N, C-alpha and C positions, 0 to 999 in steps of 0.2 A: 611448706617451708616458708611462704612469704609471710602467714599469719605468725610463725616462729620470730621471724626478723623482726616485724613490726612490735613483738612483745619485747623483744630484747631492747630495741631503739626506744618504746615506751618507758622500759626500766631504766634505762640511762637518763631519759629525761627526767625522772622522777630523782634519780640521783642529783641531776644538775639543780633540780628546784629545790631539794634539802639543802644541798650545799650553799647554794647561792643566798639562801634566807638565813644562813648562819653567819656568825662574825668573821668567817674565815676570809671572803673576799675584802673586806675592810682592814684586815691584818696585812694581807699580801699589800696591799695598795698604800699602807702606812709605811711602806719600807722594809718589810721584814726580811731579816738577814738568813743565811743559809738555815740554822736552827729554826727559824720561823716558818720557812719554805717547809722543811722536813716534817715539821708540827701539822702543816696544814694539807701536805700530801699523804701523810699517816691517815688523817681523818676522811678525806675525800676517799680514800681507797677501803675506810672502814665503813663508810656509808654504803659504798658501791656493794660489798660484800654482803652487807645486812640487808640491802634491798632483793637481792637474787636469792639470798637464803631464806628471806619470808616469802617470795614467788614460789620457790620451790616446794616449801612446807604447804602453803596453801594448795598448790596443785596436787600435793600427794593425797588429800582426804577426799578427792573426786567430787569436787561441788559440781551440781548439775548444770549450772550455767556455764562452766568452763568447757563441756561437753559440746555444747550449741555453740561457743563462741569460737571455739577452735576449729568446728567442722569435725570432731571426734575425738573420743578421749585418747586415742592413739596418737594424734597430733598433741594433745596437751602433756603426752607423757614426752613426745621429744622435747617440748618446751622445757620439761623438768628437767631433762638431761643437760640442756644448754645453759639453764639457771644454774645448775650445780657446778657445772663447769666454769661459770662466768664467776660465780662467787668463791670457788677455790682460788682461782687466780688472782682476783682482787683481795682475798686472804692474805694470801702469801706476798702480795705486794705490800698490804698494810704491817704485816709482819717484818718484812724486809726494812720497810721505813722506819719502823719503831726500833729494830736492833741492828741494822747496818751500822749506822754513825757512831753507836755505842762500840761497835768493835773497831771500827776506824779508830777512835780514841784510846781505847785500850792498848791499840798497838802502837800508839805514840804517833800517829801520823797526822793527827789533829789535835789541838790543845782543848783542855775540857771547858765546856761552854758554861760551866757554873750549874744553876737550877734549872734543871728541865722539867717541874712537874707541872706546867702549864701556864695560863693568863691569869688565873685567881689564886689565893690561898683558901683551900676549902677548911670547913668546921672538921671538928673531930670525926662526928658522926659522917660526914660527906668523904673524909679521908678513909674511913673503914670502907665506905662504898667503893671508891675509887681504887683502893688495893685488893680488897676481895674481887672486884670486878675485873682487874687485871689479871689477877691468878688463875680465875675461872675461864678467861677468854683465853688466855694462852694455852691451857690444856685442853680446851674445848677446840681449840684451833687445831691442836696435833691430831685429835680424834677425828674430826671433819676430814682431814686430810687423808687420813687411812681409809675412811668410809667411802670417799669420793674415788680412791683407786680400786677399792672392792668392786664398787657399783660399775665403773667403766670397763674394766678389763674382764672380757667374754670367759677367758680361760680358768677364770677364779669361779668355782662351784657356786651354783644358783642359791643353794642352802646360805653360803656365806653372804652373799648378796642381800637374801631377804632379812638375816639377823642384823646387816648393816643398817637397813632401813627401819628394823624396830628400834635401834639405839638412836636415830637421827632427831627424833622429837625431843629427847632429853638434852642433846647437843644442841639444838635450837634453844631451847629455854636456857640454857647455860649462856649461848652467845647473846640472847636478848637482855640478860641481866647484865652482860659484860657492855654491851651498847649503851644501856640507860645508865649503868653506874658511872661509867668513866667520863660523862658528860659533866660530872660535878667537880671536875678539876678543871673547867672550861667556863664562858660565859654563854654556852649556849643557849642556858634556861632562860636566858633574858631574849631569845628570840623564836619564832615560829620552828625552826628547824629542829630542836630537843623533841616539840610535840609531834612533830610528823614522825620522828624515829618512835617516839612513844606509842603513836597508832600503830605504827607498823609492827613494833614489838607486841602490841595487844593482839592484832589480827594472826601473827605467826604462833603466839602462845595459845590461842584458842584451837588453832588448828592442831596444834601440838597435842593438848589435852585430848582432842576428838581422836588423834591416832591411837594415843596410850590409852584411852579407857576403852579402845576396839569398837568404836561408834562410826566410823568411816562407811557411808552408805546406808546409815541404820534404817532410814526411812525407805529405802529403796529394796530391802530384803524382803524375800518370801521363804516359807519353807514348803518343800517337796519331798515325795517319797518315790524312790525307784521303782518304776512299773515294769521294765523290762530291759534286757541286755542282749546286746547279739555282737559276739566278738567273731572278727573277720580275720581270714588268712594274712593280710596284709599290714595287720598291727592295729586296725582302728576298731575301735568299740562303740557301738553305737547304741546308746542310751536314750531310753524314753521315762520322761518323769510325769508324775500329776502332782498339780499344784494344790496345795492346800490354802483354804480361804478363800478371798475374793478372786484368786489367778493372778497371774502375770501377763500384763498387757505388753506388746512389743510389736515391730514391726519387722518384716524380712531384711535381711542384713545385718542386723544389730547383734551384739555380744552381751554377754553377762560374766560377772566372777561367780565361782560356783567353788563354796566349800563342801568337800565331801566328810561324811561322818567320821572318817578313819584318818583325816588330815588337818591340820592346825592353821594351812593359809587357803583362801581362795586363789583360782587361777581362772585366767579369763579364757572363755572358750564362745565361738561363734555359733549362735542358735541357728538350728537346721530345721525348725518348724516355722510355719508361715505365721504363725499369731491368730488365725481365725477362731484358734480355740484357747481361751486363756488359762484353762485347766490342763493343758498339755504343753510340754517342752520336751525338745529332742535335740541332743548332742552328739555330734560325730566326732571323737577324738583319736587323733592316731598318737601313736606311741614315738614321741620324739625327745623325751628328756627323762630325768630322774623320776619326775611324779607320774608321768604318763606313761612309762614302761612298765608299772606295776599297777597301773590302774585296773586292767581287766583281771587281774587275779585277787583284787581287793573288794571290786564292787560286786554287788548281788542285789537281787528284788529284796523289797522291804526296807532297805537303808534309807537314812533320813539324809537330806540335801539342802542346803541354804543356798540361794541363788539370789545374786543382789545385782541390779540394773533396771531398766536396758541401757546401754550405752552405746554410742558410734552412731556415726551418720552416713553409714554406707548403705541407705536407704535407696528405694528407687521412686523418690516423689517427683522429680524431673525427668521420669522416664518416657519422654516424648521425642519422635522422631525414631531414626534406625538406630538399634542399639547392638552393641557388641559386648558379649561377657566373654572373659578369659578365666579359667581354673587351672591353677596348677596344683595338682594332686589333692590335698584335704581341703585345699582353698574352694572346692566345689561346695561347701556347706552353705553359703550364704546364697549360692544360687538354688540349693535344694529347696530352702525356704520359699523363694519367691518363686519358683517352680509350682511348688504344691499350692501358693497362693492364686496364681494364673490359673491352675489347672481348676481350681475350685470355682473358678469364677468364668468359666466358659472360655479361657484362653487369652492371649494377650491381643490387643487392637493396633498394637506397633510391630514392626519388623524386628525380629531379634534373632542373630547369629551367636550361637553358643560354642567357644572352643574349651574343650576338655582334655588338658595335656597330663598325661600319665607317664610312668616309667616303664611299665610293664603290663602284660595281661592281668596279673594279679590286682596291681591298684585300679584298673579300668574296670573291674567286675564290681566296682563300688561307686555309688549306691546301686543295689540292682532296681532293675525297671526303669533306669533312667532315659533311655530312648522312647519307652511308652509314654511316662512324664512329660518328655519335652514335646511329642507329639500331640499328646492332650492339651498341652499350654500353648501351642502354635508357635513352637519354640525351633530353629533349625539347628540342630546338635551337629557339631563336627570334632571327631575325636583325632588326637594326635598322641601318637605312642613313640616315645622315644627309642624302645627297643626295635622298632620298626624303623629306626634312622628317620623319623618322623619331626619336625621340628616346628613352633610358629614362629612365624616374623611378622612385621608390617607390611612385606610385600604380599604375605599370603593373605592377610585380611582384606587388603585392596583389591587383589584379584578376584575375591568372594563379592564384597559389598560395594565395589566401585569408588567414587571418591570419597574419602575418609574425612574431608573437612567439616561435613555437618552430621557426623556419627558421635556418638556419647559411649564410652568405653566404662566398664565396670570389672575391676581386675582384682582377683583374691589368689595370693600366690608369692613366692619367693621375691625378695626386694629387688635383687639383682636383675630377675627375669623383667620385673616391673618397669625397671628403669631403661634396662635395653630395648624393650617393647615399645615405652613411650618416646625415647630418643627416634627410635625409627617411624612412629607415626608422625611425629613432628616434621622430621624431614620430607613427609608426604603432604604437609598442609593442615595436619591436624591439629586443634586447638588444645593446649596441655590442661586448660582449665576445664575441660569435658572429660578428663581421665579420674575416675573415682577409685580410690586405692586405700586401704587401710593398712597400717604400718603395726603388725601384732609383734611388737617387740618393747619389753619392758625395762631394758638396759639401754 
Protein backbone atom coordinates (compact mmCIF):
# COMPACT_ATOMS: atom_id res chain seq x y z
CA UNK A 1 0.00 0.00 0.00
CA UNK A 2 2.94 2.33 0.66
CA UNK A 3 4.10 2.08 -2.96
CA UNK A 4 0.58 2.66 -4.21
CA UNK A 5 0.39 5.82 -2.09
CA UNK A 6 3.73 7.02 -3.44
CA UNK A 7 2.56 6.46 -7.02
CA UNK A 8 -0.66 8.39 -6.34
CA UNK A 9 1.32 11.25 -4.79
CA UNK A 10 3.75 11.19 -7.71
CA UNK A 11 0.86 11.35 -10.18
CA UNK A 12 -0.61 14.32 -8.33
CA UNK A 13 2.82 15.97 -8.47
CA UNK A 14 2.81 15.44 -12.24
CA UNK A 15 -0.62 17.06 -12.40
CA UNK A 16 0.83 20.04 -10.52
CA UNK A 17 3.80 20.20 -12.90
CA UNK A 18 1.58 20.16 -16.00
CA UNK A 19 -0.81 22.78 -14.69
CA UNK A 20 1.91 25.04 -13.25
CA UNK A 21 3.64 25.09 -16.66
CA UNK A 22 0.40 26.17 -18.35
CA UNK A 23 -1.00 29.72 -18.64
CA UNK A 24 -3.44 28.86 -15.84
CA UNK A 25 -1.62 30.36 -12.88
CA UNK A 26 -0.96 33.56 -14.79
CA UNK A 27 -4.63 33.82 -15.67
CA UNK A 28 -5.65 33.43 -12.03
CA UNK A 29 -3.05 35.90 -10.75
CA UNK A 30 -4.13 38.49 -13.30
CA UNK A 31 -7.48 38.86 -11.52
CA UNK A 32 -9.73 36.26 -13.11
CA UNK A 33 -13.36 36.46 -12.08
CA UNK A 34 -15.82 33.64 -11.43
CA UNK A 35 -15.82 32.40 -15.02
CA UNK A 36 -12.05 32.56 -15.22
CA UNK A 37 -11.73 30.45 -12.06
CA UNK A 38 -14.33 28.04 -13.41
CA UNK A 39 -12.28 27.63 -16.63
CA UNK A 40 -9.04 26.93 -14.74
CA UNK A 41 -10.69 24.52 -12.29
CA UNK A 42 -12.17 22.66 -15.24
CA UNK A 43 -8.76 22.41 -16.94
CA UNK A 44 -6.99 21.37 -13.73
CA UNK A 45 -9.43 18.52 -13.09
CA UNK A 46 -9.17 17.54 -16.74
CA UNK A 47 -5.39 17.24 -16.40
CA UNK A 48 -5.79 15.19 -13.24
CA UNK A 49 -8.24 12.80 -14.89
CA UNK A 50 -5.99 12.37 -17.91
CA UNK A 51 -2.84 11.69 -15.86
CA UNK A 52 -4.57 8.95 -13.87
CA UNK A 53 -6.25 7.47 -16.96
CA UNK A 54 -2.86 7.24 -18.65
CA UNK A 55 -1.38 5.55 -15.58
CA UNK A 56 -4.23 3.02 -15.54
CA UNK A 57 -3.80 2.34 -19.27
CA UNK A 58 -0.05 1.75 -19.02
CA UNK A 59 -0.48 -0.61 -16.05
CA UNK A 60 -3.07 -2.65 -17.96
CA UNK A 61 -0.48 -3.86 -20.51
CA UNK A 62 1.65 -5.41 -17.75
CA UNK A 63 5.10 -3.91 -18.46
CA UNK A 64 7.86 -5.99 -16.85
CA UNK A 65 9.46 -3.03 -15.09
CA UNK A 66 6.21 -2.32 -13.23
CA UNK A 67 6.17 -5.82 -11.71
CA UNK A 68 9.63 -5.20 -10.25
CA UNK A 69 8.99 -1.59 -9.24
CA UNK A 70 5.73 -2.33 -7.42
CA UNK A 71 7.01 -5.47 -5.74
CA UNK A 72 4.64 -7.69 -7.70
CA UNK A 73 2.03 -7.37 -10.42
CA UNK A 74 -0.70 -7.89 -7.82
CA UNK A 75 0.32 -4.59 -6.22
CA UNK A 76 0.37 -2.96 -9.65
CA UNK A 77 -3.23 -4.04 -10.19
CA UNK A 78 -4.10 -2.44 -6.86
CA UNK A 79 -2.55 0.79 -8.18
CA UNK A 80 -4.50 0.28 -11.42
CA UNK A 81 -7.73 0.16 -9.44
CA UNK A 82 -6.97 3.34 -7.48
CA UNK A 83 -5.79 5.14 -10.61
CA UNK A 84 -9.15 4.32 -12.20
CA UNK A 85 -11.02 5.60 -9.15
CA UNK A 86 -9.00 8.84 -9.06
CA UNK A 87 -9.46 9.33 -12.80
CA UNK A 88 -13.23 8.90 -12.53
CA UNK A 89 -13.57 11.29 -9.59
CA UNK A 90 -11.49 13.92 -11.40
CA UNK A 91 -13.43 13.37 -14.65
CA UNK A 92 -16.74 13.89 -12.82
CA UNK A 93 -15.38 17.09 -11.27
CA UNK A 94 -14.18 18.23 -14.72
CA UNK A 95 -17.62 17.54 -16.20
CA UNK A 96 -19.40 19.35 -13.36
CA UNK A 97 -17.12 22.37 -13.70
CA UNK A 98 -17.98 22.47 -17.40
CA UNK A 99 -21.74 22.00 -17.08
CA UNK A 100 -22.68 23.17 -13.56
CA UNK A 101 -22.35 26.92 -14.20
CA UNK A 102 -24.27 26.54 -17.47
CA UNK A 103 -27.17 25.00 -15.52
CA UNK A 104 -27.08 27.90 -13.08
CA UNK A 105 -27.28 30.38 -15.96
CA UNK A 106 -30.14 28.45 -17.63
CA UNK A 107 -32.10 28.59 -14.38
CA UNK A 108 -31.73 32.37 -14.30
CA UNK A 109 -29.73 32.38 -11.07
CA UNK A 110 -26.77 34.06 -12.76
CA UNK A 111 -26.50 36.36 -15.78
CA UNK A 112 -25.07 34.97 -19.01
CA UNK A 113 -21.37 35.88 -19.18
CA UNK A 114 -21.21 36.07 -22.97
CA UNK A 115 -18.54 34.23 -24.94
CA UNK A 116 -17.12 31.21 -23.07
CA UNK A 117 -15.08 29.71 -25.89
CA UNK A 118 -11.65 30.16 -24.31
CA UNK A 119 -8.86 32.73 -24.25
CA UNK A 120 -8.14 32.76 -28.01
CA UNK A 121 -10.22 32.54 -31.19
CA UNK A 122 -9.37 29.28 -33.00
CA UNK A 123 -8.95 28.97 -36.76
CA UNK A 124 -11.61 26.97 -38.65
CA UNK A 125 -9.59 23.73 -38.55
CA UNK A 126 -8.84 24.30 -34.88
CA UNK A 127 -12.52 24.95 -34.21
CA UNK A 128 -13.33 21.59 -35.83
CA UNK A 129 -10.84 19.87 -33.50
CA UNK A 130 -12.25 21.67 -30.47
CA UNK A 131 -15.88 20.87 -31.28
CA UNK A 132 -15.25 17.26 -32.27
CA UNK A 133 -12.97 16.79 -29.27
CA UNK A 134 -15.69 18.11 -26.97
CA UNK A 135 -18.31 15.80 -28.48
CA UNK A 136 -16.05 12.73 -28.33
CA UNK A 137 -14.89 13.56 -24.81
CA UNK A 138 -18.40 13.90 -23.41
CA UNK A 139 -19.57 10.52 -24.67
CA UNK A 140 -16.28 8.89 -23.71
CA UNK A 141 -16.80 10.27 -20.20
CA UNK A 142 -20.23 8.64 -19.93
CA UNK A 143 -18.84 5.29 -21.10
CA UNK A 144 -15.84 5.59 -18.77
CA UNK A 145 -18.13 6.10 -15.78
CA UNK A 146 -20.14 3.01 -16.68
CA UNK A 147 -17.01 0.91 -17.17
CA UNK A 148 -15.57 1.93 -13.80
CA UNK A 149 -18.82 1.02 -12.05
CA UNK A 150 -18.76 -2.40 -13.74
CA UNK A 151 -15.12 -2.90 -12.74
CA UNK A 152 -15.53 -1.90 -9.09
CA UNK A 153 -18.70 -3.72 -8.06
CA UNK A 154 -17.83 -7.32 -7.24
CA UNK A 155 -21.43 -8.51 -7.67
CA UNK A 156 -21.33 -7.72 -11.38
CA UNK A 157 -20.29 -10.95 -13.18
CA UNK A 158 -16.66 -11.32 -14.19
CA UNK A 159 -17.46 -11.59 -17.90
CA UNK A 160 -18.97 -8.10 -17.78
CA UNK A 161 -15.78 -6.88 -16.07
CA UNK A 162 -13.72 -8.56 -18.81
CA UNK A 163 -15.72 -6.96 -21.63
CA UNK A 164 -15.46 -3.56 -19.92
CA UNK A 165 -11.69 -3.80 -19.94
CA UNK A 166 -11.68 -4.75 -23.61
CA UNK A 167 -13.47 -1.49 -24.42
CA UNK A 168 -11.32 0.73 -22.22
CA UNK A 169 -8.42 1.17 -24.74
CA UNK A 170 -10.90 2.59 -27.26
CA UNK A 171 -12.30 4.92 -24.59
CA UNK A 172 -8.78 6.02 -23.70
CA UNK A 173 -7.93 6.89 -27.32
CA UNK A 174 -11.14 8.95 -27.51
CA UNK A 175 -10.27 10.79 -24.30
CA UNK A 176 -6.69 11.36 -25.52
CA UNK A 177 -8.10 12.98 -28.65
CA UNK A 178 -10.34 15.13 -26.45
CA UNK A 179 -7.44 16.14 -24.18
CA UNK A 180 -5.27 17.27 -27.08
CA UNK A 181 -7.99 18.76 -29.31
CA UNK A 182 -9.59 21.06 -26.72
CA UNK A 183 -6.24 22.75 -26.08
CA UNK A 184 -6.63 24.53 -29.43
CA UNK A 185 -9.17 26.88 -27.83
CA UNK A 186 -6.56 27.90 -25.24
CA UNK A 187 -3.05 29.34 -25.32
CA UNK A 188 -1.57 26.15 -23.83
CA UNK A 189 0.35 25.39 -27.06
CA UNK A 190 2.64 28.30 -26.24
CA UNK A 191 3.76 26.56 -23.02
CA UNK A 192 5.35 23.21 -22.05
CA UNK A 193 2.03 22.02 -20.57
CA UNK A 194 0.55 21.09 -23.94
CA UNK A 195 3.59 19.03 -24.86
CA UNK A 196 3.47 17.21 -21.54
CA UNK A 197 -0.16 16.36 -22.32
CA UNK A 198 0.88 15.25 -25.79
CA UNK A 199 3.58 12.98 -24.30
CA UNK A 200 1.06 11.40 -21.94
CA UNK A 201 -1.38 10.90 -24.81
CA UNK A 202 1.31 9.21 -26.88
CA UNK A 203 2.28 6.83 -24.05
CA UNK A 204 -1.32 5.92 -23.30
CA UNK A 205 -2.23 5.50 -26.97
CA UNK A 206 0.70 3.15 -27.56
CA UNK A 207 -0.46 1.09 -24.56
CA UNK A 208 -4.01 1.12 -25.94
CA UNK A 209 -2.84 -0.17 -29.32
CA UNK A 210 -0.85 -2.92 -27.61
CA UNK A 211 -4.04 -3.99 -25.84
CA UNK A 212 -6.26 -3.73 -28.91
CA UNK A 213 -3.87 -5.80 -31.03
CA UNK A 214 -3.65 -8.41 -28.24
CA UNK A 215 0.09 -7.91 -27.83
CA UNK A 216 0.04 -7.69 -24.04
CA UNK A 217 2.94 -9.76 -22.66
CA UNK A 218 3.83 -11.02 -26.16
CA UNK A 219 7.54 -11.35 -25.36
CA UNK A 220 6.72 -13.41 -22.26
CA UNK A 221 4.44 -15.97 -23.89
CA UNK A 222 5.25 -19.63 -24.53
CA UNK A 223 3.21 -22.53 -25.81
CA UNK A 224 2.73 -25.69 -23.76
CA UNK A 225 0.92 -29.00 -24.04
CA UNK A 226 -1.23 -30.55 -21.31
CA UNK A 227 0.76 -33.62 -20.21
CA UNK A 228 -1.38 -34.77 -17.28
CA UNK A 229 -4.59 -33.89 -15.43
CA UNK A 230 -5.47 -35.05 -11.93
CA UNK A 231 -8.95 -34.17 -10.66
CA UNK A 232 -9.45 -34.18 -6.89
CA UNK A 233 -12.63 -34.58 -4.84
CA UNK A 234 -12.27 -31.13 -3.28
CA UNK A 235 -12.57 -29.40 -6.68
CA UNK A 236 -8.86 -28.94 -7.36
CA UNK A 237 -7.58 -29.70 -10.85
CA UNK A 238 -3.86 -30.56 -10.83
CA UNK A 239 -2.43 -29.85 -14.29
CA UNK A 240 1.04 -30.69 -15.58
CA UNK A 241 2.28 -29.02 -18.77
CA UNK A 242 5.19 -29.69 -21.08
CA UNK A 243 6.59 -26.42 -22.42
CA UNK A 244 7.53 -26.15 -26.08
CA UNK A 245 10.65 -24.42 -27.39
CA UNK A 246 13.29 -23.19 -24.97
CA UNK A 247 11.13 -23.67 -21.90
CA UNK A 248 9.75 -21.34 -19.25
CA UNK A 249 12.09 -19.98 -16.57
CA UNK A 250 10.58 -19.01 -13.24
CA UNK A 251 11.16 -19.08 -9.50
CA UNK A 252 9.09 -20.68 -6.77
CA UNK A 253 6.32 -18.34 -5.68
CA UNK A 254 5.70 -16.67 -9.03
CA UNK A 255 2.52 -16.85 -11.12
CA UNK A 256 1.57 -16.79 -14.79
CA UNK A 257 -1.40 -15.92 -16.98
CA UNK A 258 -2.70 -19.08 -18.61
CA UNK A 259 -4.93 -19.15 -21.70
CA UNK A 260 -6.45 -22.58 -22.34
CA UNK A 261 -7.40 -23.62 -25.87
CA UNK A 262 -11.13 -23.50 -25.09
CA UNK A 263 -11.02 -20.02 -23.52
CA UNK A 264 -10.51 -16.56 -25.00
CA UNK A 265 -9.08 -14.89 -21.89
CA UNK A 266 -5.91 -15.56 -19.86
CA UNK A 267 -6.34 -16.19 -16.13
CA UNK A 268 -3.68 -15.77 -13.40
CA UNK A 269 -2.60 -18.89 -11.52
CA UNK A 270 0.27 -19.54 -9.13
CA UNK A 271 2.88 -21.94 -10.48
CA UNK A 272 3.11 -25.08 -8.34
CA UNK A 273 6.39 -26.41 -9.79
CA UNK A 274 9.84 -25.39 -8.60
CA UNK A 275 11.28 -24.11 -11.87
CA UNK A 276 14.27 -26.45 -11.77
CA UNK A 277 13.00 -28.01 -15.00
CA UNK A 278 12.11 -25.20 -17.49
CA UNK A 279 10.23 -27.69 -19.66
CA UNK A 280 7.79 -28.62 -16.89
CA UNK A 281 5.01 -26.49 -15.41
CA UNK A 282 2.44 -27.45 -12.83
CA UNK A 283 -0.71 -25.61 -11.80
CA UNK A 284 -3.12 -26.58 -9.02
CA UNK A 285 -6.41 -24.78 -9.72
CA UNK A 286 -9.46 -24.82 -7.47
CA UNK A 287 -13.04 -24.30 -8.67
CA UNK A 288 -13.81 -20.83 -7.30
CA UNK A 289 -15.54 -19.01 -10.16
CA UNK A 290 -17.30 -19.22 -13.52
CA UNK A 291 -14.21 -20.31 -15.45
CA UNK A 292 -12.58 -22.58 -12.89
CA UNK A 293 -15.87 -24.33 -12.10
CA UNK A 294 -15.89 -25.91 -15.56
CA UNK A 295 -12.15 -26.25 -16.08
CA UNK A 296 -12.03 -29.85 -14.87
CA UNK A 297 -14.64 -30.90 -17.44
CA UNK A 298 -13.04 -29.15 -20.41
CA UNK A 299 -9.33 -29.77 -20.00
CA UNK A 300 -7.63 -32.91 -21.25
CA UNK A 301 -4.24 -34.28 -22.20
CA UNK A 302 -2.80 -33.08 -25.49
CA UNK A 303 -4.53 -29.70 -25.46
CA UNK A 304 -2.50 -26.60 -26.27
CA UNK A 305 -2.05 -23.94 -23.60
CA UNK A 306 -0.54 -20.43 -23.80
CA UNK A 307 1.43 -19.32 -20.74
CA UNK A 308 2.48 -15.71 -20.13
CA UNK A 309 4.94 -14.71 -17.45
CA UNK A 310 6.40 -15.21 -14.99
CA UNK A 311 5.11 -12.41 -12.79
CA UNK A 312 5.14 -11.65 -9.09
CA UNK A 313 7.69 -11.01 -6.39
CA UNK A 314 6.47 -13.65 -3.91
CA UNK A 315 9.90 -15.21 -4.03
CA UNK A 316 12.19 -16.50 -1.35
CA UNK A 317 15.30 -14.52 -2.26
CA UNK A 318 15.61 -13.01 1.22
CA UNK A 319 14.83 -16.29 2.99
CA UNK A 320 17.51 -15.91 5.66
CA UNK A 321 16.76 -16.54 9.30
CA UNK A 322 13.67 -18.17 10.77
CA UNK A 323 10.85 -18.41 8.22
CA UNK A 324 7.12 -18.81 8.79
CA UNK A 325 4.93 -20.02 5.95
CA UNK A 326 1.13 -19.78 6.15
CA UNK A 327 -1.15 -21.29 3.50
CA UNK A 328 -4.92 -21.02 3.45
CA UNK A 329 -6.50 -23.74 1.28
CA UNK A 330 -5.36 -23.49 -2.35
CA UNK A 331 -2.80 -20.95 -1.12
CA UNK A 332 -0.57 -23.97 -0.65
CA UNK A 333 0.53 -23.80 -4.32
CA UNK A 334 3.55 -21.45 -4.03
CA UNK A 335 4.80 -23.49 -1.09
CA UNK A 336 4.48 -26.67 -3.14
CA UNK A 337 6.92 -25.10 -5.60
CA UNK A 338 9.31 -24.02 -2.84
CA UNK A 339 9.18 -27.41 -1.10
CA UNK A 340 9.96 -29.15 -4.37
CA UNK A 341 12.95 -26.86 -4.91
CA UNK A 342 14.27 -27.35 -1.36
CA UNK A 343 13.81 -31.11 -1.48
CA UNK A 344 15.75 -31.26 -4.74
CA UNK A 345 18.66 -29.36 -3.15
CA UNK A 346 18.99 -31.46 -0.02
CA UNK A 347 16.70 -29.42 2.26
CA UNK A 348 16.59 -25.96 3.76
CA UNK A 349 19.56 -24.41 5.55
CA UNK A 350 17.27 -22.14 7.59
CA UNK A 351 14.52 -23.07 10.09
CA UNK A 352 11.07 -23.10 8.46
CA UNK A 353 7.69 -23.58 10.13
CA UNK A 354 4.81 -24.18 7.74
CA UNK A 355 1.18 -23.80 8.82
CA UNK A 356 -1.27 -25.35 6.37
CA UNK A 357 -4.84 -24.22 7.17
CA UNK A 358 -7.75 -26.16 5.65
CA UNK A 359 -11.51 -26.36 6.10
CA UNK A 360 -11.83 -30.14 6.35
CA UNK A 361 -10.13 -33.50 5.75
CA UNK A 362 -10.96 -33.44 2.05
CA UNK A 363 -9.08 -30.18 1.55
CA UNK A 364 -6.21 -31.40 3.74
CA UNK A 365 -5.72 -34.44 1.50
CA UNK A 366 -4.24 -32.17 -1.17
CA UNK A 367 -1.45 -32.20 -2.05
CA UNK A 368 -0.64 -35.85 -1.55
CA UNK A 369 2.63 -36.74 0.16
CA UNK A 370 2.87 -33.24 1.67
CA UNK A 371 4.19 -34.60 4.98
CA UNK A 372 6.89 -36.61 3.22
CA UNK A 373 7.88 -33.65 1.04
CA UNK A 374 8.16 -31.34 4.06
CA UNK A 375 10.32 -33.88 5.85
CA UNK A 376 12.61 -34.19 2.83
CA UNK A 377 12.84 -30.38 2.57
CA UNK A 378 13.56 -29.99 6.30
CA UNK A 379 10.39 -27.97 6.88
CA UNK A 380 8.28 -28.36 10.04
CA UNK A 381 4.64 -28.85 9.00
CA UNK A 382 1.75 -27.74 11.24
CA UNK A 383 -1.76 -28.69 10.11
CA UNK A 384 -4.72 -26.52 11.13
CA UNK A 385 -8.17 -28.01 10.43
CA UNK A 386 -11.17 -25.72 10.85
CA UNK A 387 -13.51 -28.75 10.95
CA UNK A 388 -11.81 -29.68 14.23
CA UNK A 389 -12.20 -26.13 15.60
CA UNK A 390 -8.54 -25.41 14.99
CA UNK A 391 -7.61 -21.87 13.98
CA UNK A 392 -4.30 -20.15 13.46
CA UNK A 393 -3.50 -16.95 15.33
CA UNK A 394 -0.45 -14.79 15.95
CA UNK A 395 -0.24 -16.20 19.49
CA UNK A 396 -0.10 -19.73 18.08
CA UNK A 397 2.88 -18.77 15.92
CA UNK A 398 4.66 -17.11 18.85
CA UNK A 399 4.14 -20.14 21.04
CA UNK A 400 5.86 -22.26 18.41
CA UNK A 401 8.70 -20.04 17.17
CA UNK A 402 9.25 -17.77 20.16
CA UNK A 403 10.12 -14.12 19.50
CA UNK A 404 8.41 -13.04 16.26
CA UNK A 405 10.31 -9.76 15.86
CA UNK A 406 13.04 -11.38 13.76
CA UNK A 407 11.03 -13.93 11.71
CA UNK A 408 9.91 -13.49 8.10
CA UNK A 409 6.44 -14.53 7.04
CA UNK A 410 5.22 -15.75 3.66
CA UNK A 411 1.42 -15.84 3.44
CA UNK A 412 -0.88 -17.07 0.68
CA UNK A 413 -4.59 -17.22 1.36
CA UNK A 414 -7.69 -15.05 1.84
CA UNK A 415 -7.04 -11.32 2.24
CA UNK A 416 -9.11 -11.03 5.44
CA UNK A 417 -7.04 -13.84 6.99
CA UNK A 418 -3.82 -12.04 5.97
CA UNK A 419 -4.93 -8.74 7.48
CA UNK A 420 -6.03 -10.35 10.74
CA UNK A 421 -2.84 -12.40 11.13
CA UNK A 422 -0.58 -9.46 10.28
CA UNK A 423 -2.34 -7.19 12.79
CA UNK A 424 -1.90 -9.81 15.50
CA UNK A 425 1.78 -10.32 14.70
CA UNK A 426 2.49 -6.58 14.69
CA UNK A 427 1.02 -6.36 18.21
CA UNK A 428 3.60 -8.95 19.25
CA UNK A 429 6.53 -6.93 17.87
CA UNK A 430 6.62 -8.26 14.30
CA UNK A 431 7.90 -5.96 11.51
CA UNK A 432 5.19 -5.62 8.88
CA UNK A 433 7.84 -5.16 6.16
CA UNK A 434 8.78 -8.83 6.69
CA UNK A 435 5.29 -9.99 5.69
CA UNK A 436 5.22 -11.33 2.11
CA UNK A 437 1.75 -11.53 0.59
CA UNK A 438 0.34 -11.58 -2.93
CA UNK A 439 -3.15 -10.15 -3.38
CA UNK A 440 -4.65 -12.20 -6.21
CA UNK A 441 -7.58 -9.98 -7.04
CA UNK A 442 -7.81 -8.31 -10.43
CA UNK A 443 -10.80 -6.15 -9.49
